[in-house]
N, C-alpha and C positions, 0 to 999 in steps of 0.2 A: 524351351529348352529346362533340362532339370538342374533345378537350384541346388539339391544336395550334391549332385554330381560337380557341378561347378564349384561348391565351394572346396569339395575334396581337390579338384585340380588346382585350385587357390594354394592350399596346404601343401601339395606335393612342388610346386613353383617354388614355394618359401624353404623348403627341405632342401630342394636343389641348390637353391641360393645359398643355404647355411654351409652346405657342403665346398661350394665355391669361395665363399668369403674363407672358410677354414683355411682351405688351401694357399688362397693368396698372402693371408696373415702369415702363414707358415714359412712362407720366402720371403715375406718383405721385413719382418719385425728383426729378424737374425741380423739382416743386412745393416742394422740403423744402431742396435743396442747387442753387446755380446751376451750381457744377462737380460735378456729382453724379457725372460718369463716373469722374473721378480721386480723389473723396472719398468717394464709397460703392460703387462698384462694385470697382473694382481692389483697395482694402485687404481687401474682403470675401472675395475668392475665395482659395483654398488656393494654396499655394506652386506645385503644377503647374498648376493653371486659370490663375494669373497668367502664368507662364512661357508657356506657350502663348498666353494673349492678347496679351501684349506681342510674344512672336517672329513670330505671325501677323499683327499689326497690329491686332487687332479695336478697333472704334470704337463698336459699338452693341449692343443686348441681345440682336438677333436672331442674333447670331454665336456666344453661347454656349448649351451644351447645358442640359438640367432639371436637371442636378447642380448647374450654377454657378449657373443662377436661384433656386433653391431656397437654396443659400448666401447669396447676396447679398439675399433677403429677411430670412434668418433674422438674418444680423448687422447689419442694419439695423432691427431689430424694434423698437427703442426709438422711433426719432423717427416711424417708420411708424405704431404704435399710438396714438402719442400725436395724430397727425393725422388717421387714419382709424377711432379708437376700434376698435381690433383688440382681443381678448381674450386669455389668456393658452391658452384652450383651442383658439381658432384657432389660436395658433404650436405647439401641440402636434400639430395635423394638418400644418403645414406640417414639421416635424422627422420626423413618420410617413413623409410623402411621400418624404423622403430612403432613409428605410430602404426603401420601395417598389419606387422608383426602382432601387436596388442589387438586391433581390431579383429582380424582372422582368428586368431587363438580364442576368441570367447564371441565368436559369430553367431548370432541368430538369423538364419536364411530368410525368414520372412520380412527380416528388417533391412536388406542389405539396399543400400542407395546403390541404383545401376552408375550414376556418374562417379561414386566412390569406387566403386568394382571396376569401372574401365581404368579410371585415372591410376589404382593401384598396380593393374596388370602392366600399366606403361611405365610405371616408376622400377617395378622388377625387371623389366626389360632393358631398363636404362643400368641398372646397378649390374646386372649380369653382363651387359656388353662391358661396362668399365673393368669389372673382374676378368675379362677376356673369355666369357661363357663360348661353348660348343655351338654349332650351326645348328644341331638338333634341337637342343634347348631353346636356343633363339626363336627359331620355326614354331616349337610348340608354344611358346608366348604368342605369338604373333598370330597364332589359330585362335588362343584364347581370347586375344583381344576381340578379335571379331564377334565372337560368342557374346561377349559383354554388350554388343551394340544392339545386339537382339533382347536383352533384358531391358533397354530403352526403348525399344520397339522402332528401333532405327535399322533397316535394310542395309547391309553394306554395299550393295550394288546402285542403291540410289544416287541418281546424279542430276543436275539441272541441264536441260538438252541447250548446247550451244546454239543460239540463235543471235545473231550481231544486230539485228533490225529491230527488235523486241524484246520486253523483259520475259524473262521465262515464269512460267505459270507457276505458282507455289504449289506443292503437294502435300500430304498428310505427313510424310516422313520428315520433310525438312519444319513443318509447324511443330513436330515433337521435339527439335532441336531449337531452331533459333526463328523466331517468327517475326524479328524484324529488320530492317536494314542494317547490315553490320558494314562498320568499315572503321579506319584507324581515327580514334578521337572518340567513339562511340563511350557513353558512361556506361558501364554495367554492376551488376551485383552479382554476387555468388548465391546460387539456388539454395546451398545448404547455410548460408550465413548471409541473409539479405543485407544486413547492416553495416557489411562490408561491401564498399565501394570504390570502384577506380576507373580508369581510362585505358582503353586499348591502344596499345603504342605500337604493335609489329601484330599482323597478320598473313597467317600462312596460306588460308583457303576459307572457304565458305561453306563446306561441311560440317554438319555436328561433330565429327571427328578430327576437324582439323584443330591446329594448335594456333593460338595466341599469345602473345604478350600482354600483361594488364601490370600497369602501374598501381598497385594498392599496397596498403600498410607502410608507405614509404619507399617499396623498393620495387622493382620490376618482377615479375612472377609468371611462371607459365600457368594456361589453362587450355581445356578443351571448351571449345562451342557451347558443348552440351551441358556444361557445368556453369554456365551463364544466363543473365536473364538482364531485359533491360531494365534501364532505371528511368521511370517516366519524369518528365518534367512537371512541377507542380503548376497544377492550371489556376489555382486562387493563390492569393496571398496569403503569409502564415502571419496571421494577426494573433498580438499578444496583450496580455494586460502589462500594466506597468510595472507591477510586482514582479510579473514574469519575465521583463526586462532587467530589471534590478538582478534577479537571479542568475540569468544569464551574464552579466557583465560579471557577476561573483566568479562564477564559472571561468571566464576568461582569464580572470586575474589568478584563480588557483593554478590553471593549466598553463598559465605564461608569466611565471614570476618576473617582476621587473626590478632591475636594477636600482630605480628609483623608491621603489616600495619597502616598506619592513613588513617581513612575515612575522616578527616574532613579538609584534605589540600585543597581540592576544593569545599566546601561543606559552605560556607557560604560567604556574601556579605563583605568582609574584604582583604586588603593585605596580602601578605604572610610574615609574620614576625615569624622567625624559631624559637625564643625563646620560643614563646607563644604556639606552639604546644606542649612543653616538658610535663607540667601536664597532658595533654590527652595522650601523650603515656607513662607516668607513670601510671595513673590508670589503663589503659586497660592490663596493667602486673603486676598489684598488686593484694595480694590475696585476698584481699577486696577493692571495688571501693570507697576508702574514702581517702581523701586528706587535707592538710592546704596548701595552696598558701601563702607563705610569701613574696610575692616580693616587690620591692622598689616602692615608690611613683611614678605614673605616668606610669607603666609599662604596663599596660592592664589588671588585672584580671578579669574584667568583660568580656572581650573577650575571655579569657583562659577556664572561667568557660563555656561560650556559646559554647567553641570546646569540653570541657568535654562533654557536652549533647550531640553533635553531633556525637561523637565517640558511646558513650553509645547506642545512636538510630542505627547505624550501626548493633550494636551487640543483643539488645534487645527490649523488647517492653516498651518504655519510653513514657507512657501516662499521667502520671501526675508529675509537677514538681512544687516545693514551693520554692519562694525567698524570704528571710529574711532580712531587709536592714534598713538603718535608716531614718527616717521619711521625709528627706530633698530629699532624692533619690526618694522616691515614689511621692513627690509633684512635682519634676523636671523631673519625669515619665522617669529618665535614664534607669533602668532596662527596663522598657516598649520598650522604644526605641532601645535599644543595641538588645536585642533579635529580633527585626526584621530584624535585620542583617542575623538572622538564619530563615527567614522566620515562625518563631513564633508569635502566638499572645497570650499575657497576659494580666489577668484582674487585678486591684489593688483595694486591699479591704481596705473599711474604717470601722470603729465601727460597722456601722447596716450592712455591707455585710460580717464581720467576725461573727457576732451574728446569720445573718441568716445560712451559713455556719453548724455554730455548731450544729443548732437546727436541718437542715435538716439531718446533718450527724447521730445524734441522731435517727431520724425517720427512715431514711432509711438505715443506716448502712454502707455507703458511703459518702465520700465528694462529694458536688454537682458537677454534670458532667459541668457545664458551668464555674465552678473556677478549674478545675484540674491543669490547668496552671496558678498559680496566685502569687502577690507579696503582703507581710504582712510586716508592719513598726514593730521594735519594739516596738514603742509606745502604740500599741494594747493589749500587754502582762500584763494586768493586774487582779487584783484579780478577778474580774468579769468574765472575759473571760477564766481565768484558772480555778477558782475554782467555779463558777456559782453564781448563787444570789437567792434571795427570797427562800419562806417557803411554807412547804405543798404543794398544789395542783398547785401553782403559780412557783413553784422551778424550776430554769433554769438550767442547765448540763453548766458547763465548759468544754475545751479541757481536762483537767485531767482526767474526768469523763466518758469521750465518752467511749462506749462500742459497737463494737470494737474502737481501738484508731484509730485516723486519719493515713493515710497510703500513703505516695508518693514515687514513683519511684526515684525522685532524689530532695535533697534538698541542696539549696544553701544557704548559710551563709555570708552575705557581712558584713564587719566591726567587723569580728567574736569577737573581743578584748571587745564587748559589753557584751559578757556574762562571763567575766572573773571573776564575782562575784557571785559565787555558791547560794549566797541568794537570788537573784534577780528573780522576776517573768519572764524576758526574757531568762534567764538561765535553767529554769523549763521548759519553753516553748519550747526552741531549742532543749533541752535533749529528750523531750518527740517524736519530730518529728524526730529525728535524731534516737532514738529508735527503730522506724517502718517504716525507709527509706531504699531501697534498696543500694542508693548509695548517699555519703554526700561529700559536696565540702565547707569549710570554707576558708574563704578570709581575708586577714588582712595584714598590711603593717608595723607593727608595732612589729615583734614577740620578739625581745631580749628586747626592751623597756617594754615589759609587765614583764619581769622578770620570774625566774625559776616556781614559784608557779603558775603564771596568763598563762604560757605555759602548765603546767601539766594541770590545768584545763581545758582548751582547748582541750588538747590532750585524757583526759580522757571522755570527752563526745564524740570525733569524735571516739576514737578507745578504748572503756572500756575495750575489748578482751586483749589490750598491755598493755595500761596505768589503772593500777588499784588503785595505792593509792600513796601518795607522796614516801614513802618510796623506793616502788618497782620503781618508777619514777628514783629516783635518782641512784639506782642500776644499771637501765636501761641504763642510760647515763654516768655512769662511764667509760665505755671503749672509748668512743668517743674522749677522748682527745690522747689517744694511737693510734686510728685509723687514726686521722686527722697529726698526727705525720709520720705515715707510709705512708701515701699520700704524705706528704712534701718530704719526704726521695724518694719515686718515682718520685717526679716531677723534684726533682733536678739531678737525674743521676747521683749522685756521683761515686767515684770509688767503695766503700763500699755500695752502696744504697740497694742491696740486705739484706746484713747482717744488716743493721742498722734497716731496714723496718721487719725483721724477728723478732728482738729483741722488737721493740715496739707491734708488734700484739701479740707475745707471752704474753707481759705484759696485753693488751687486753683481751688474751683469760683466763689469771691468775685473773681478777676479778671476783666478785660473779656472775654478769651477765654472762661474758664471759664465765665462767666456766659452765654454765646450758645451755646457746643457742649458744654462738659462738665457742666454741670447738668442739661442734657434728654438725657444718654446713658443708655439704658435699664440698660448694663453698670454706670455709675458709680450709679447708684440702687441697682442691686441690692447692690452692693458695700458703698453706704454702709449698707444695711438690715443686712447680715451683719455687718458690723463693730460694729452698735449692739445685736445681739442679744448671747445668751450665748457664752460664752469658746470661741473656735474652736479644735479641737483641732490637733494639729502638722500634720497632711496637709492641713488645711484653711487653716491659714496659709501651706505653702510654695503650695498654690494661689493664695490670694491675692496673693503675690507676682507672679505672673503677670500676674493680674487688673489689678493697680495699675499695673504695669511698662506697661500697654499704653493707660492713661490720658495717657502720655507725647505730646504732640503730634507728634513726628516718629518715634516708634517703627513707624509703619506703611510708612514711605518710607526710613529707614534701617537697614542692618544695620552691626552694628561689633561686630566680633569681633579681638580683641587677641591678640599673641603672649602673653601671659599669660594668658589666659582657656585656653588649649589646651596647655601646658605648653611645654617647652624642647625645639627640634628636635636639639640637641646642645648639650654642654659649651663653654661659653666659658673658655679658659685665656689671661687676659692676661699680660704680663711686661713690665715696665717696665726699660729699657734706659737708664740715666743715663750719658753723655757729656759730660763739660765739654769747653769751650774750650779749646785748647793759648792758651800766655800770648800768641802772635802774633794766635790768632784772636779772643781777648778784645780786645787792643788796637784791631785793626781794628773789631770789634762796637762797641767804646763809642764810637771816634770818630766812625763814620759816624752814629750815634746824636745824637750831639753837636751835629754839624755840621747836621744834617736839622732840629733844634730850633730852634738859632739862628736858619736861614734862613727857615724857614716862620715863625719868630715875627716877623721882619723884615717877610714879604710879607704876614702873614694877621694877625697877632697872636695873644694866647695863646687868644681864644677857638676856633679852629677848627683849631689845632695838633694836640692830642690825637686827634681823629678822623683827621687827614692822616697823623700818625705810624704809628698803628696797622698800616699795611702793611708799612713799611719794617722796624719792629721784629720783625714777624712772618717777613719774607723774612730778615731777618739769623738770626733765631733756625734758620729752617730749614735752611740752607745756605750759609754764609758764603763757600765757595769758587765755589757755583755763581752768586752775587751779582756777585764780584771783578772777571769781565770788564765788568760793567755800572756798576761803582761810578764810573768815570770822567765815563761819560755822565750819571749821576744828579747827580753835582757839577757838572757844566757846567751841565746845564739849570737847575740853581737859582741859579748865579752870574749867566746870560744873563737869566733874569728879574728880578733886582737890577738890573741893567744897563738893562733895558729900561724900568723902573720911573724910574730914575734919568734915563734919558736923554728921556721923555716928559713929566719933570717931576711925575711923580705923585707924592704923598704918602707915604712909609712909614708902616706900621703902629705904628712907634715910632721915637725920634729915635736917630740912628746918625752915628755920624764917618765919614769918610772912612778913618781908621786902622781902624775896626770892619770894615769892608768888605775893606779889605787883608788884615787878619787872616784874614778867612774864606777869602779866596784861599790865602793861606799855608798854612792849615789844610787847605783841599781838596788842595792839591798834596801835603801829607805824607799825606794818606789815600789818595791815587792811587799815592803810591809805597810803602806799605804794601801795598796789593790786588797791586802789579805783583810786589812780592817775597815774597809770602806763603809760605813752606815749603808743601812737595807733603804733608807729612804730617797725614793726615786722620783721626783717631779715630774719627767718626761713620761715615766710609764702612766704615773696617775692620771695624767693630762690624756693618754691613751685609753686608758680604762673607762674614764667618764663620758668621753665619745661613743666607745663601744657599748657601755649601758643605756644609755640614751637612746642609741641606734635599735638596742633590743626592744625596745617597747614600741615600735613602729611595726606595720604589717611588712613591708620590707625591709628586714633587718640586717641585711647581708652587707658585709665591709670586707674590701680588698686592702690589704697591710703591704706597702714596698719598702725595701730596705736593699743597699748593694752589698751587704756582707752576712756571711752566713752565723758570725758570731752574735749578728744583733739579733737575727731572725731567732736561732736558738735558743737564746735568751727572753725574746717575748714569748717564744711559745710554751718555755716553762711557767712563767709568770701567769700567762692567761690561761692554760689549762688548770692551774692551782685555783684559780676563780671560776673554774667548771665552764669556761667558754668554749663550745664547740668549734673547733679548727682544724686547719691541716697546713702543712708548709710544702712548698713546691719550689725546689731549686732546679740547678742544671742536673744533678744526680738522681732526679725522682724518673721513674721511667714511664714510659708514654702511657702504658696501660693504665698504670695508677693513676696519672693527672686525668685521664678521662673518668674513672670512676668518682675521684675527688670532685671534679666539676660536675658530674652529674648531683650527685650529694648537696655540693654547695648551690645547685638551682633549685633544689626541694624547698617547699615552703616551710617554715619554721615548725609546725606541726609534727613533722614526721620526725620519729625519733634517729633516723639516720641522717637527718638534715645537718650541715655545716653550715655555721654563721659567719666565722670570719677566715678568711684566706691569706696566708701570708707569704709573699712573693720575692723573689730574688727577679733580677733583671733578666736571665736567661728563662728563668720558671714560666713566666708569662709568654714567652715569645708565641705568636700564630694562634693563640688562643682568644677566643670572644667572650665578653661577661655583660651582654647589653641587660642582664636580668638585674645587674647589680648597678645601683647607682650612687655609690658613697666608697672612696677611696682615700687613703691615707699616706703622704710620703713622710716615713720616719724619718729617712734622711732623702738629699736630693741630690741627682745628679748634677756635674757641673756641665753638662752637653745638653742644651736645650731640646734639642731631638730626641734623646733618651727619655727626657720629660713628657715629650708630646705623645712617643710611644707607650708610655705608663697610662698616660689618661686615655690615649685610643683602645685601651681594652674596654672601656663602658662608655665613652662618648663615640657613638657609631651609630649608623643606620641599624635601627631594630630597638634602640634605646625607649624603655615604654615610658619613662617620667622626663617629666617637662623639664627638669634640672639635675643635675649632677654635683655633687657637693665634691669638694677638694680641699682635705687639710693637708697644710703643710707645716712641719713642724721644724723651730729654728732655734738653735741655742747662740743668743747672742755672744759677740766675741770670739766667735769662730771664723774660719775662713768661709765655710759654707752659708754663712748668717751674712756676711759681707755680699758677697756673689748672688744671693737671693734678693736681698733689700736692695741691691745698689745697681742689679742688671738684671737679671731673671724676672723680677715683677714687673719692672718698665718695658720688656719686652713684650709682655702680653700673653704669654705662653698659657698662663692659668685660665686667661678670660677666654681666648678664643684659638682655633688652631692656627699655629704658625708653621705647619707644614710646607707652606707656600713660599717661604723664603730661606729653602733650604741652603742657597750658594751663600748668603748673607750669614745664614744662623750656623754654617758651618768653620767660616771664618771668626765669627764672635766666639764659638767654642774653643779655637784653638788660642785665642788673646787670653779668655778666662783662663784656660790651662795654664798659660805661661804666667799670669798674674798670681794665681793662685798658688804656684810653686816656687815661685820667686822669694825665697827667704831673707834677701837682703832688703826687702821694702819694709818699713815701720806700718804698723795698722793703718795710719792716717794717709800714708803714701799710696798703700793697698787701696784704700776708700777711694781717694781721688783719682787713681787711674781706672778704676772700675767705672766711676761716673763719667769719666772722659771717654772712655769705650761706650757706654750707653748714649752720651751725647752725640756721637759719631757714626757709630753702627746702627743704633736703632733710628737715628734720624733718617738714614737711608732706607729701611725697613719702612717707616712711614711715608716716606715719599713713593716708594714703590707701591704701597697699597693704594696711595692716591691716585699714582698713574693707571693702577688697575681697576680702580674705580671708575677709569673713564677708559677701560676695557682693553688694556695692553696688557700682554703678558710675555715672561722671559722667553718660553719655546715661542712664540707666535701660534699658540694652539688654543689658546684660552676661549672659551664662551661663558657668558654669564649665563644663569639660571634661565631667565628667561628667553636669551636667545636659542640657548639649547632646546630649549621646549618647543620653540618655533621651527628649529630645524626639524626636529625629531616628526613636529605635527606635519609640515611639508610632506615627508614620506610615510605619513599614515594614509592608508587607502580607505575609503567608507567602505568599498564593495567586501572588505574583510572585516569590518568590526563584527560585533559580537550579535547585533542586530540583523547585520545583512548575510552571518552565516547561517542564523536561526532561520530567517526566511528563505534562504538558499535550500535548507533541508527539509522544509516543510514542502517546498514546491518539489524537491525530489521524490520525497514520498509519496506526494499525491499525482505525481506522473508514474511513478513505478507500482505503486501499489493501488491506486484509485484514491478519490476523495476519502477523508475520514480525520478524526482525531488522534494523531500519532504521538505528539508532544504534550505531556499534561504538566499543568501548572502555572500559576500565574507569577512565583516569584522567581529569582535566579536560579535556584534550584529546583530542575525538574525529572520529570519520569520519561522516557522512552517506552511507550507501549507497542509492542507487536505479536502479532499470533505467531505460530509455528511455521505457516505457509508464508507468511511475512518474511520472517527471519530468513527463510528458506531462499527465498527471491534475493534479499539481499546478498546473503552470503555467495550467490551466483554470480553477482555485481564485484562483490570483495574479492572472490576469485580471479577475477580477470585482471586485476590488480598486480604488478611486481609484488612478489612477496618478500616481506623482511621479518626480522626475527626481534625486531624492536617489541617492548610489552605493551605498546598501544596497539599494534599488530596482533598480538598475541591474545590480548585479553577481549578483543572486539570479535574475533573468530569463534573464540569459545563460548562468548554470550551468543552469539549466533546458532551454535548448533547446540546448545542445552537448552533446557524446557522453562526455562525461567522466561515470564513474558515482559517484565518490567526492569528498565536498566534508568539507574540514577544518573541523571547528566548536568551538565551546566554549560553554558556559551561564555559564563563572566570569569575572568582571572581572579578576581578578589574570592569570588565562592570556593573558585577550584582550591585557592590556597588554605581556606578554612575548612572544605570538606574534601578532605584527600580521597575518600572513597568514591568519589563521583568521577565519572568519566567526562575528561574535559574535551569540548570539541574545539578544537583547533582549527587552523588552515591545513594542517598536515596530519590530520587526523584521519584514517583510513575511509571513515564513514563520507567525510568531505571529499575525499580524493575520489573515491567511486561515483559521488555524486556527480563529481565535475567530468570524469569519464563518461558518464550516462548522458549527460546533457550539453555537451559538446555542441555547439553549434555547426549544421552543415549547410543553413542556407541563411538569406536574409529574413528578418523577422520586421513587423511592422506595429506601431503601438502609436497612442495617442496619449496627451496628459494634459491636465488644466494647471495653470500656474497664476498667480496674482502678485502684481507688480504695478505700484502705481507711475513707475516711469515709462511703462507701456501701453501703447493703444490697446483697447481691445479688437480680437481678430485673431485670424489663424496664422499660425506661423511653421510653414513646414521645415525639418530638419531630418538629418542624418547623421549617423555615428559609425565614423571609420575607425578599422583596427589598425595602424600603422605598426610593423616589425622591422626595425632599426636591425640592421645586420653589419658588423663592422668589428671593431676592437671588442665591443662589447654588443650583446643582443638585448634588447629592450622592446615591450610591447607598450604601446600609448594609445589610448583613445581620445580620436580627433572629431570635434563635433563641427559640422556646417550646416549655417541656418541663414533663411531666407533674410533674415534680418541682421545684420552685422552687430547690431548692439548689443544682441542676445549671446554671440557666440562667445566672449570672453569668461561668463560667469553661466555658461549653460551645464556645465556639470552639477552646477550647485541648484539651480533650477531643477535637474533632472531628480537630484538626491529627495528634494521638497515637494517634488510634483504630485498631483491628484490626479488619480486614474479614472478614466471614462473609457466606457465601450466603443471602438471606433468601427468603422465598416470599411469596405472596400471603394466606396464612393469618397472618402476622404482622402486617397490616395491617388492623384492625378500621375501619371506616367510623365508628362511633361515637366510637371514639377519637379520631380527626381530628377530627370534628366538635366534640369538647370542648375540644381543642385551639384550634380555629379560634375558637371563642367567647373562648378566654383571649387570644387573639391579638388579636381586636379591642376588647377591653377597654384592652389596651398600646396599639394603634395610635390609638385614639380620644384616649386621654390626652397620647399624644405629640403627635398632630395639632391638637390645641387650644394646645398649648404653643407649637408651631412657628409655629401661626397669629398666636397673641399675640405672640410675638417678633419676627418678620417685621415685622408690622404697627408696632410700636414702632421697629424699626431703621428702617425705609421713613420714619416721620414724622421721625424723627431726621436721616436722610439728607437729606431735602428741607429741613429746616431750614436744615441745614449749607450745601447747594449754593445756598439761597435768600442766604443770608449773604455765602458767596463770590461769587455772582455780584453782588449790591449793591456789594459791596467792587470788584469788577471794576470796573462800570459807573462808580463813581465816581472812579477811577483813571483810566479814559478819558476821562471829562468834564474832570477836571486838566489832563491833556495836552493835549484839543481847547483847551482856555482859552489854555494858553501856546503854542500852534503857530502859527508865522507862515506857514509854506509851506502853500500851498493844497493841494498833493499830499497832504500830511501829515494836513491837516484832514479831507479827503474819506476817507481810509483811515482815520482814528479815528471820523469817523461812519458809516462801514460796519461796524465793528465795533462798534460802540453798536447799528446798527440791527439786526443778526445776533446 
């Protein structure tokens, strides 16, 4: 056959197919959409195709080539298939036609594969038939199909003679096609890609031109027999060394992520801190990937969120991530910088950027690709961005009106307490993103401070399927106090702990929520059975603690790690600095308070005065010099209020004579004179200056000074600048951009001219920012709320603090309310010595009591001191008792784990096959198998160099391109290096080295090099190995073993390695032996078939028992989950019905009815 003529005929068929497809689309597209060209053609084209169409002014399908027409059909497949009953097999032919068109557009006839040629013509025939091609064209195609068999050396007339009594003789033509006995079930490979293998599941004939269906690549696919070749059964056992087996086990772990294994343990440029992995472990084992991380200040919630992202990436396609946080964290680029630890690049959106994303999402139906991983501050969620603005043709949509709504694979909401008010725009925006996200993580450090209602609001957004309304939330949390008591009993381990635990768990099950949910939980029933049986061992009791904790209704959606659970970051060294007022300061202080009390009592009566006086009392105690310039204004404002009431005929709150008013005026004038003539002597500032100057002599000369009042900050700023101190002031009015610049200057070493040595902060000014590089802070005045003090200290006492100790100076003025509160209450709480963030509920009550005592003007100083001491005696005793209880491992939420227990929990989830050492060995094995033996990874230390020649990089590039391609920075960087001319690449397998050497490529379980190695080395057949172990408890000898991979299917998928040994004593610790075994070179004589047959029988017994247990547990849990969902669904419907009854607005009624219908 003339090959050039053959190529020409193929080209003619493609041209005819193009005309046929054009006519078909011209008929079908208008029937679906009136503006079909704008909505179905142009959007379907590739960028280059669309540019050409627009530049050339195309207006009809006849101007498009075959490639563009095929793309139009493919991109509009869903509406076309719905209208014209097209099948997925039809779409397969369309996609295959795209490949055929590309192949024959640039064909080199000498390189034509006869099998491909025949398949291509057959595909053209099937597409032409689908499009309703004429008889003449179909006959032409059939004729060409016959000619393609000649290219393959196969005569179209060759058939096997029918002879029922004997096997037909094989002829040369048959040998050219299939030279083996073909039948359903035969294992075959593609001639063009021998590594692709499958089984024949349907057979239409035995001729080379016969079609068959092969189950390959996870699905049935059609082929001709002439395209296939037999897969020969291996005649010899595949012997591998022990390191090769280790590498194959790593390969298995990479390709089949387990729910019981953490993949983020060596996948980020961070220190290994066990408790930070607990939220990741919890979320991968949850029924839904949604969690509220309510950790203490400084624990590292940002890192925990990043580790969750890594775990999800190891298991799913996480291509889009949204982070929502306060604006200061955006300005500081905190999240952007932290995500670089995970080799991720995030954009940060401003108002203009968010508007662009909304508009593009409306046009394209998807969030812009360049902002698929982005950070948005709460401040951008306003009316315009949520609801849109403008009218008519100029109307711009908002987030809430996008169709389809914005979807992200993962949404991280930092400082989630910002959405506790459900009427805010921030709440509406977060709710929108969470409703359409695959996974959600909330971060907040103040779970109990929020209060029950605020916690409900957060959880109802996080898990609306569980937390439906306030009433059901209260029912849901009702059993928790009994569960906590049961945990306490189990931790105590007393003589009757099992009976006591049963008693309180029975009470938990008798609550309304317990009856509906807890009592039917198979795990709860099993726990009650175990508790009712014989006395449990210590190990069983420890295991039971974790089981009982899981019955807490919030345990699966809240992670709570407190500072006390994980030990201290550094030592706190508090120092009290008492500075009495001078005689003049004391006089001014007393007269100001006396005047304020009399004036406010006259204006408002005695009931409100105690509240209104609290601020002025704290202001005067903070800094009388700072307040002095404003005293005249304060006095005149009070007198003006009295004048206004008198002029307006209003009644005073108490009877007063003109003489009293005049006396107040005279008193005000005296006070103003005292303030104006106040001597410059200021012992409190002098004490401050002394500490500052002493600190300036140290290498780390940084100091943070806190005050609650602007007038104090202003006074200190002026005084310190006069003494040439390099300082900055940050309060609520300082712009976020300026805060970042000031923080950067504050972090500079003191040798730099632009360095700042002292930072003056208000309460609001320090929110959200971390200053671990500073180890000294000074409270020029103190809040009465202990939690605010903890938040101040938490700016420097947090993970990452480089000093072993932090110094905390507390300035106190004796004789003031502040001093009484400090000396008699705050000090005794221990807030300055250790974190008290663990006792928020108790401290919240203490704060309220302190406020009431401090504001009560009717108390004498001695009465005030007595009440504060009584408060300390009562409430602080409760704190101490709670801490003692926590030392015995009990915690309010039922979620606490001490540091060592958390570490053990995480260690259990660690896989030896994914450690840095195992990954290095795995990559070595892959490179040797793929490139041949050689030294590719150089260096003895943790920082290494990967050295590959250009040919080697080209080979690895081929493997890389077989992976699903992602836009992640690690993928782009790896691809770039493989394509460039540089032979050496700095790499490391160690997370600490990766943290220090940011330019080094960090090889993790999800790095593309590891993934392509795992794809290449996937086991297709059993392997055989041998190892030597040394154990004095075992007799010398040979011990056959087999390792099976069990894949669990059910509510969660899991892959588990199960060893079976001839000696049962080896079985429990076998994987430990496997890790530490010594390799030796086995031969086939070491492997007797009968031995492994016996092992296989033992394995079947173990497997059968486990299968029955797994099936039973899964069915029970499914029934329990179904019932839980039914209860949740009914609760949701009842809530919507109640809302529907109360709704007056027709739009709201329609929305509620639609929600009920759906």
